[in-house]
Residue, then its C-alpha position, 0 to 999 in steps of 0.5 A: m298217184l294221189r293220196v285220196t283221205k276221207n278226213v275231210k276235217r283235217q283239210a290240208e293246203y294243197d288237199v283238194i275237198l271233193d265235190d263229187w266224192h258220190e259221184a267218183g265211186l267213194r263210199l265217204p267224202s274225200a280230199v285228194r292230198c295233193d302234196k302226197m304223190m307216188a310215181v307207179d309204173e303203169s303195168d302194176v295198174d289194174w286198169e280193168e278192174p279199178k278198185w278206188g274211183r274216179l273223178t269226175p270231170h271237175d274234180a280232176m280240173r280243180v286239182v289239175e290247179m292245185l298241182h299247177h298252184m303249187h309248181n308255180d309257188g315251188v313247192v317241192v313234193k317228196p313221194f310217201 
């Protein structure tokens, strides 16, 4: 799971500003903090009634591209 922030003014190096934040069901412009990752057990996620937005395919691909870029650069992601 990746952290999402509404603090888009403080864009960090590995943040992906969401183009489609409204379509994703978010209330404010937001960014995915690709360097803020957390492992969660799938059974702990309520897939029936999620309390978060869903990225559009466009934004999801941009996040995946950033994660690939980070991997290729040897960035070590520490859990938050």
